[in-house]
C-alpha positions as CSV (number, residue, x, y, z in Angstrom):
1,M,0.2,-0.1,0.2
2,Y,2.6,2.9,0.7
3,P,4.3,2.6,-2.6
4,I,1.0,3.0,-4.1
5,K,0.6,6.0,-2.1
6,Q,3.4,7.8,-2.9
7,E,3.3,7.8,-6.2
8,E,-0.3,9.3,-5.3
9,N,1.8,11.8,-3.7
10,A,3.9,12.7,-6.2
11,M,1.6,12.6,-8.3
12,F,-0.3,15.2,-6.7
13,D,2.4,17.2,-5.7
14,E,3.6,17.1,-10.3
15,L,0.0,18.8,-11.0
16,E,-0.2,21.3,-8.2
17,K,3.0,22.2,-10.0
18,I,1.8,22.5,-13.2
19,C,-1.1,24.8,-11.4
20,R,1.2,26.9,-9.9
21,R,0.9,30.7,-10.3
22,P,4.1,32.1,-11.1
23,K,4.6,35.6,-10.1
24,P,4.5,37.6,-13.4
25,F,7.3,37.4,-15.9
26,E,9.0,35.2,-13.5
27,F,10.1,33.5,-16.3
28,Y,11.4,33.5,-20.2
29,T,11.7,30.4,-21.8
30,A,11.4,32.6,-25.6
31,A,14.7,29.6,-26.5
32,D,12.9,26.9,-26.2
33,L,10.5,28.1,-28.6
34,W,12.0,29.6,-30.6
35,T,15.5,27.2,-31.1
36,D,13.3,24.2,-30.5
37,A,13.8,21.8,-34.0
38,H,10.1,20.3,-34.3
39,T,8.3,23.9,-33.1
40,S,10.9,26.1,-35.1
41,K,9.1,24.5,-37.9
42,R,5.9,24.3,-36.9
43,M,5.5,28.1,-36.3
44,L,7.8,28.7,-39.5
45,A,4.7,26.3,-41.0
46,F,1.8,29.1,-39.3
47,H,3.7,31.9,-40.8
48,L,3.1,31.0,-44.1
49,N,-0.2,30.5,-44.2
50,K,-2.1,32.9,-45.8
51,E,-5.5,33.0,-44.7
52,I,-4.8,33.2,-40.5
53,D,-3.4,35.6,-38.4
54,V,-1.2,33.2,-36.6
55,S,2.9,34.0,-35.9
56,S,2.2,36.9,-38.9
57,R,-0.8,38.4,-40.7
58,R,-2.7,37.8,-43.0
59,E,-0.8,38.2,-46.6
60,A,-4.0,41.0,-47.1
61,F,-3.2,43.0,-44.3
62,I,0.5,43.3,-44.5
63,D,0.2,44.2,-48.3
64,R,-2.3,46.7,-46.6
65,S,0.3,47.1,-44.2
66,V,3.6,47.5,-46.3
67,K,1.7,50.0,-48.4
68,W,0.8,52.1,-45.4
69,I,3.8,52.1,-44.0
70,T,5.7,52.9,-47.4
71,A,3.7,56.5,-47.9
72,H,4.2,57.0,-44.2
73,F,7.2,57.5,-43.6
74,H,8.7,57.8,-46.9
75,V,10.1,54.6,-47.9
76,G,11.9,54.3,-51.0
77,K,15.7,53.9,-51.6
78,G,18.2,54.9,-49.5
79,T,15.8,54.0,-46.3
80,R,17.0,51.9,-43.8
81,I,14.6,49.5,-41.8
82,A,15.5,47.1,-39.3
83,D,13.1,45.1,-38.2
84,F,13.0,42.6,-34.9
85,G,11.3,40.0,-34.5
86,C,11.3,39.4,-38.6
87,G,10.4,36.3,-39.0
88,P,10.4,34.7,-42.2
89,G,10.6,38.3,-43.9
90,L,7.0,38.6,-45.2
91,Y,7.5,42.6,-43.8
92,T,11.4,42.8,-44.9
93,T,10.5,40.7,-47.9
94,R,8.6,44.1,-49.3
95,L,9.8,46.2,-48.1
96,A,13.3,45.8,-49.7
97,K,11.7,45.3,-52.9
98,R,10.5,49.0,-52.5
99,G,14.1,49.7,-52.5
100,A,14.8,50.4,-48.5
101,S,18.1,48.5,-47.1
102,V,16.6,45.9,-44.1
103,T,17.9,44.6,-41.3
104,G,15.8,41.7,-40.0
105,I,16.4,40.0,-36.5
106,D,15.3,36.7,-35.2
107,F,15.3,34.8,-32.2
108,S,14.2,31.2,-35.4
109,R,16.4,29.3,-37.2
110,N,14.2,28.1,-40.1
111,S,12.8,31.5,-40.0
112,I,15.9,33.3,-41.0
113,E,16.8,30.5,-43.3
114,Y,14.0,30.9,-45.0
115,A,13.9,34.3,-45.6
116,R,17.6,34.5,-46.9
117,K,16.0,31.8,-49.4
118,T,13.2,34.6,-50.3
119,A,15.7,37.6,-50.4
120,N,18.3,35.2,-52.8
121,E,15.3,34.3,-55.1
122,N,14.2,38.0,-55.6
123,R,17.9,39.1,-55.9
124,L,17.2,41.3,-52.5
125,D,20.4,42.5,-50.7
126,I,18.6,42.0,-47.0
127,R,21.1,41.6,-44.2
128,Y,19.3,38.9,-42.3
129,V,20.7,38.1,-37.8
130,N,19.5,35.1,-36.8
131,R,19.2,35.9,-32.7
132,N,17.4,37.0,-29.9
133,Y,16.6,40.5,-30.3
134,L,17.4,40.7,-26.8
135,D,20.9,40.5,-27.2
136,F,21.3,42.6,-30.7
137,D,23.6,45.2,-31.5
138,S,25.4,46.7,-34.6
139,E,27.0,50.4,-36.1
140,D,23.6,50.4,-38.2
141,R,21.6,53.1,-37.8
142,F,18.0,53.1,-39.4
143,D,15.7,55.5,-40.3
144,L,12.7,53.1,-39.0
145,I,12.7,50.4,-36.4
146,M,9.5,47.5,-36.3
147,M,8.1,45.9,-33.6
148,I,5.4,43.6,-35.6
149,M,3.0,41.2,-33.9
150,C,2.6,42.7,-30.9
151,D,6.3,41.3,-29.9
152,F,6.3,44.2,-27.6
153,C,3.7,42.7,-25.1
154,A,6.0,39.3,-25.3
155,L,8.3,40.9,-22.4
156,S,9.0,41.7,-19.1
157,P,9.2,45.6,-17.7
158,A,12.5,45.1,-18.3
159,Q,13.3,43.3,-21.1
160,R,11.2,46.4,-22.9
161,R,13.4,49.1,-20.6
162,R,16.4,47.4,-22.9
163,M,14.4,47.0,-26.0
164,L,13.6,50.8,-25.2
165,E,17.0,51.4,-24.4
166,K,18.5,49.3,-27.7
167,F,16.2,51.2,-30.4
168,N,17.0,54.6,-28.9
169,S,21.1,54.3,-29.2
170,F,19.5,52.4,-32.7
171,L,17.5,56.3,-34.6
172,K,18.4,57.5,-36.5
173,P,17.3,61.5,-35.7
174,G,14.4,62.3,-37.0
175,G,13.6,58.4,-37.3
176,A,10.9,56.3,-35.8
177,V,9.4,53.3,-33.4
178,L,6.9,51.7,-35.3
179,L,4.6,48.9,-33.0
180,D,1.5,46.9,-32.0
181,V,0.6,46.0,-28.7
182,Y,-2.4,44.6,-27.2
183,S,-5.3,46.8,-25.8
184,L,-6.9,46.1,-22.3
185,N,-10.2,45.5,-24.1
186,A,-8.0,42.4,-24.7
187,F,-7.0,41.8,-21.4
188,D,-10.8,42.2,-20.2
189,Q,-11.7,39.6,-22.9
190,R,-9.2,36.4,-21.2
191,E,-10.5,34.0,-18.9
192,E,-8.0,32.0,-16.3
193,A,-8.7,28.1,-17.3
194,V,-7.2,24.9,-17.7
195,S,-7.2,22.5,-20.7
196,F,-5.5,18.9,-21.2
197,G,-5.0,17.0,-24.0
198,I,-3.1,14.5,-25.5
199,N,-1.0,16.6,-28.5
200,L,-2.2,19.7,-27.4
201,M,-2.6,22.4,-30.1
202,D,-2.5,19.8,-32.5
203,G,1.2,18.0,-32.1
204,F,2.9,21.6,-31.8
205,W,5.0,20.3,-28.7
206,S,6.2,17.6,-30.3
207,P,6.4,15.0,-33.0
208,E,5.8,12.2,-30.9
209,I,3.0,11.8,-28.4
210,Y,2.3,14.1,-25.4
211,Y,0.8,15.2,-22.7
212,G,0.2,19.3,-23.1
213,F,-1.6,20.8,-19.9
214,L,-2.5,25.0,-20.3
215,N,-3.1,26.5,-17.2
216,T,-3.8,30.9,-17.8
217,F,-3.8,33.0,-15.9
218,R,-4.2,36.6,-15.2
219,Y,-2.6,39.2,-13.2
220,E,-5.4,41.7,-13.0
221,R,-2.9,44.9,-11.1
222,E,0.4,44.8,-13.9
223,K,-2.5,43.5,-17.0
224,V,-0.9,40.1,-18.1
225,I,-1.9,37.1,-18.8
226,L,0.9,34.1,-19.2
227,D,-0.9,31.0,-20.5
228,K,1.6,28.6,-18.4
229,Y,2.4,25.4,-21.6
230,T,2.8,22.0,-19.3
231,I,4.9,19.4,-22.0
232,V,5.1,16.1,-20.4
233,E,6.9,13.0,-23.2
234,S,7.9,9.7,-22.1
235,G,11.3,11.1,-21.6
236,R,10.6,14.8,-20.5
237,T,8.4,17.5,-19.3
238,R,8.6,21.3,-20.3
239,T,6.6,24.4,-19.0
240,A,6.7,27.2,-21.8
241,Y,5.8,29.8,-20.7
242,N,4.1,33.1,-22.9
243,W,3.9,36.6,-21.8
244,L,1.7,38.9,-23.0
245,Q,1.7,42.3,-21.3
246,H,-1.4,45.1,-22.1
247,F,-1.5,48.6,-22.3
248,S,-4.0,51.1,-22.8
249,P,-2.4,54.6,-24.7
250,E,-1.5,56.0,-21.1
251,S,0.5,53.1,-19.5
252,L,2.5,53.1,-23.3
253,R,2.5,56.8,-23.4
254,K,4.6,56.0,-20.0
255,E,6.5,53.8,-20.6
256,F,7.6,55.0,-23.8
257,N,8.6,59.3,-22.3
258,E,10.4,56.4,-18.9
259,N,12.7,55.1,-21.7
260,G,13.2,58.5,-24.2
261,F,10.8,58.2,-27.0
262,M,7.5,60.5,-27.3
263,I,4.7,59.1,-28.7
264,E,4.2,60.5,-31.9
265,S,0.6,58.9,-33.7
266,L,-1.6,57.0,-32.5
267,Y,-3.6,53.9,-35.0
268,A,-5.9,50.6,-34.4
269,D,-3.3,48.8,-36.5
270,V,-0.1,48.9,-38.6
271,A,-1.9,49.7,-41.9
272,G,-2.6,53.0,-40.3
273,A,-6.3,52.6,-39.2
274,P,-7.3,54.9,-37.2
275,F,-7.2,54.1,-33.9
276,D,-10.7,52.5,-32.7
277,D,-10.6,52.5,-28.3
278,A,-12.3,50.0,-28.6
279,A,-10.2,47.3,-30.9
280,H,-7.9,44.6,-28.8
281,E,-4.9,46.3,-31.1
282,F,-3.8,49.3,-30.8
283,A,-0.5,50.7,-32.9
284,V,1.9,53.6,-31.8
285,V,4.0,55.6,-34.2
286,A,7.0,57.0,-31.8
287,G,11.3,59.3,-32.4
288,K,12.9,59.9,-29.3
289,A,12.2,62.6,-27.5
């Protein structure tokens, strides 16, 4: 009886661990997601699916977004652009075709290799860097810095400060930062929940059979949502933390001001749609203060 009781206690302890609420941004597991051979391939497939908004926007939106970016920032020959979190080059390729000198930075080797292949096929001179953009450094200075698909929201307050410091050093005088974020309306729509499934998310986490737990936590004071994935395989158990900070225009403006930037304009999205205070996302254009 004692071995059975011990096994029951061990199982209870494991379930307690799976369901434990961490402190906001206590763990950072981006490397596990973007550098894992299997999950990074699945993420690339999401990027390249033109009909869904998962890793990237739908193709029609990207086309509309690039058209607006080109006009709004007067993109042309010699315009220097850095795309942080460039993925497989969906924006960088289009902007390079408009004459811009483009640098793309991304954590995923699979995405960067795809982007380089696309650049070669189109005879485009695009610089791609396979690195966590938090660690990126460069002597280049840019007219426009982009961080699209709400990547800014996945960073902790300390990481966002570090990112804005980098942006400040990389940006030319008179240059601009363009990024989008999740709004408080999106936060209000999320609820705490627990789910479980065999091969959770249709095999996204492993090519082998696994058991997946998803715990969603709300942090009301911080306006943060955490999707905590625990993946149990035959030989290992791992946890991925997907943090999402949500902002009001006022809270984002305050954060930018504290880090040497001034938000110049608000939009509903990175295609320049008018700002909508009921939307789940919004975009900002900012310059050095």
